N, C-alpha and C positions, 0 to 999 in steps of 0.2 A: 386619578394617574394611569395613564395607557401601559400596559405590558408589552415588551417588546419579544417579539418573536424570533428566542435565539436560535439558529443554525448549530445542531452539535459538531464539534471540533471532529472531523476524520480526517487524516493525511493518506496519500500515497506516496511511498518514497521507495525511491529504485536506488540501487548502488550503480550509477552512470557507467563511473571509472574509477580503477583504482591507479592513480596517479603514481605513487611511488610505496613504498613499504609503509610508510606512516601519514600519507595523504590520499585520501578519498573524496569523490565529487560525488553526491547526492542530488536527485531531481525529485523536488515536493511537490506534489500538486494535490489540492482542496475536494473536498468532496462538494458537487453542487447542493442547493437546496431542493430534496428529494420528495419534497411534500408532507403527507399524513402518512404513508406507506410505511414509512421507516427502514424499505427494505432498500439494498444496494447491490451493486453487481461491480466486477472488475472489467467495466465497457465504458470506451469513450463516452458515453451520454451522461453517466454519472458523475464525472470528473472534469473539474474546469482545466479549459488548453493548458498544458504543460509550457509551450513554448510561449503562449502571450501572458499568461496570470499564473505559472507556477515559478518556481525558486529552485535557482540553482546554489548549493553552497559546496565549501570546502570543508573538511572534519579532518581534525588529527586524532592520532591514537593516543597521544599522551601530551600533557601540558608542563608549561614551567609553573613553579610554584607563584609567578608573578602575573599570572594571567586568571582570569576569571574561572571559575567551577563551569560555568556555564557554556564552555568551548568544547567540555568533553563531548565524543560521539555520542553517547548515552543519552545524554539531556540534548541535544540538537536531533537527534531521531526519535525523542520523547518515548523513550524504553523504561515502563515502570520500574523502579528498583527492585521488585519481586523477580523481574526477570532477565536483569543486566547479566546474569552469570550464562545464561544460555546464548548468548550473541557474543564471544570475545571480538576483539578487533579482529583477530587472524583468522578467524573463519569466515569473515565478511568478502563475497566475491562480485564481481561484475554481471550485473544481469539479475542481482535478489532484491524481489520486491515484499515490503513490509505495507501493512496497514497498522497506523496507530490513532489513538484518540479514544471516541465516547462511542463504543458500538459494543455488539456482541455477535457471536458465531453459533449459529444453529447447525445440527448436520439433519439430512433427510433423505431418505432411499427413493430413487427415482429411477426406474428402469433397472433394479438390479444394482444401483452404483449409489455408493456415501457420497451425496451433494453438500457442499457447505452452502449455507446461506449466510450474508451479512444485514444485521438490523443496527438503526441507531441505537442508542442508548444513553440517554444525557446522565452524565455523570459516573458512569463506568468508565475505568481506564482500562485499556486493552493495547495489547501490541500482538500482530499474528504475521507471521511469515507467509506470504500466499504464493512463491513462484511456482510451485508443483500448480496450484490451481490455475494461475497464469498459462503456464505450459498445456495444461488441460483442454480450457478453453479455445486457445490457439489452435490445439488438434482436432477437437470438435467443429470449430469454425471451417477450418481446411478441408475437413471431411465434407461437411455440409455444403460449401462451394463447389467441390468435385462432384457431388450428387448431383446437384444441381445442372452443373454442367453437362454433365454424362446424359440427363433427362432431356435436354434440349440438344442432343449430339454437336455439342460444342466442344466435347474433348476427343 
């Protein structure tokens, strides 16, 4: 019998918009098959196109007794039970970015900066808020583009 090559499930979840006090829209995209390296980054080449293959879902802060438990925001965002208290509904804000799924985070010193690295880890359940990393990556990219433009006299 042939063994299937299973891609570990890792989701990138963005709080897209707070529509009301009790309703938030999430944008969810999946990690692409990254091969054997296991390392991935918060960069476009590592994620499926959110507009074409992503998913937008609406989540509510609370549910009535008549609805399924699977409608809780903590379940829809795949927050492990051990971390639910760290992410209360009232603290969720537009622009926050999370990783959820089978991965682990390692930290490494690069140029006197502590840098997070993400690796797939089948069977391990993780949930990590990464919007500070996203902002730092955006800032670094901005300065890199400025430096290239300045080098060629385009700024």
